C-alpha positions as CSV (number, residue, x, y, z in Angstrom):
1,M,45.9,148.2,93.4
2,K,46.4,151.6,91.9
3,I,46.7,152.1,88.1
4,A,50.0,153.7,87.0
5,N,48.9,154.7,83.5
6,I,45.8,154.6,81.4
7,Y,46.4,154.3,77.6
8,Y,43.6,155.0,75.1
9,H,43.2,153.0,71.9
10,P,42.2,155.1,68.9
11,Q,38.8,153.4,68.8
12,F,38.2,154.5,72.4
13,R,39.1,158.1,71.5
14,K,36.7,158.1,68.5
15,S,33.8,156.5,70.5
16,F,34.4,159.0,73.4
17,S,34.2,162.0,71.1
18,D,30.8,160.7,69.8
19,L,29.3,160.4,73.2
20,P,26.8,163.0,74.7
21,K,28.7,165.6,76.8
22,D,27.1,164.4,80.1
23,V,28.4,160.9,79.4
24,Q,31.8,162.2,78.6
25,K,32.0,164.1,81.9
26,K,30.8,161.1,83.8
27,A,33.4,158.9,82.0
28,E,36.1,161.3,83.1
29,E,34.9,161.2,86.7
30,K,34.7,157.4,86.7
31,S,38.2,157.1,85.1
32,K,39.7,159.1,88.0
33,I,38.0,156.7,90.5
34,F,39.2,153.8,88.4
35,K,42.8,154.9,88.4
36,D,42.8,155.1,92.2
37,N,40.8,151.9,92.8
38,P,39.8,149.9,89.7
39,F,37.5,147.7,91.8
40,S,35.6,150.5,93.6
41,P,32.0,149.3,94.1
42,S,30.8,152.4,92.3
43,L,32.3,151.1,89.1
44,D,30.9,147.6,89.0
45,T,34.1,146.4,87.4
46,H,33.8,142.9,86.0
47,K,35.6,140.4,83.8
48,L,33.9,139.6,80.5
49,H,33.1,136.2,79.2
50,G,33.2,134.2,75.9
51,K,35.3,135.7,73.2
52,L,35.9,138.7,75.3
53,K,37.1,136.6,78.3
54,D,40.4,138.5,78.5
55,Q,38.8,141.9,78.7
56,W,37.2,143.8,81.6
57,S,34.5,146.4,81.8
58,F,33.2,149.0,84.2
59,S,30.1,151.1,84.3
60,V,30.2,154.8,83.5
61,K,26.5,155.9,83.5
62,G,23.4,153.9,82.9
63,Q,24.0,151.6,79.9
64,Y,27.5,153.1,79.1
65,Q,30.6,150.9,79.7
66,I,34.3,151.1,79.2
67,I,36.0,148.0,78.0
68,F,39.7,147.6,78.9
69,V,42.5,145.3,79.5
70,F,45.1,145.2,82.3
71,D,48.8,145.4,81.4
72,N,50.5,144.9,84.8
73,N,49.9,148.2,86.6
74,D,48.8,149.9,83.4
75,V,45.4,149.7,81.6
76,I,44.4,150.1,78.0
77,F,40.9,151.5,77.4
78,L,39.7,149.8,74.2
79,D,36.3,151.3,73.7
80,I,33.4,153.0,75.4
81,G,29.7,152.9,74.6
82,P,26.3,151.5,75.5
83,H,25.9,147.9,76.7
84,S,25.7,146.7,73.1
85,I,29.4,147.6,72.8
86,Y,30.2,144.0,73.9
87,Q,29.0,142.8,70.5
88,Q,30.5,145.6,68.6
89,V,34.0,145.2,70.1
90,L,34.3,141.8,68.4
91,V,33.7,143.5,65.0
92,K,35.9,146.6,65.7
93,F,38.8,144.6,67.0
94,N,39.7,141.3,65.4
95,Q,40.2,138.5,67.8
96,S,43.9,138.3,67.2
97,F,44.4,141.9,68.2
98,I,42.4,141.4,71.4
99,S,44.5,138.3,72.2
100,K,47.8,140.3,71.6
101,V,46.6,143.2,73.7
102,S,45.6,140.8,76.5
103,A,48.9,139.1,76.4
104,L,50.8,142.4,77.0
């Protein structure tokens, strides 16, 4: 499966701009791999659980992750940050928004 387009939520853009430059560079590299093969072993792509059960995540570097949703052949990157982002995304995005995005 190849990703046609990657869309970036404003929260993703904000979080990305706050990252260390080396993590930004690695995120760009991993995003290219993701677009060609979202399930490349180097990404450790996995479906989330609980209240985030409709979202997915892949590893960028160390503790840094990108949280996203699939929309047919497109993807929406919701946020990026350290592993604690899983808890933060519930605060940043209300659950109804997450459900709507997941339903696209």
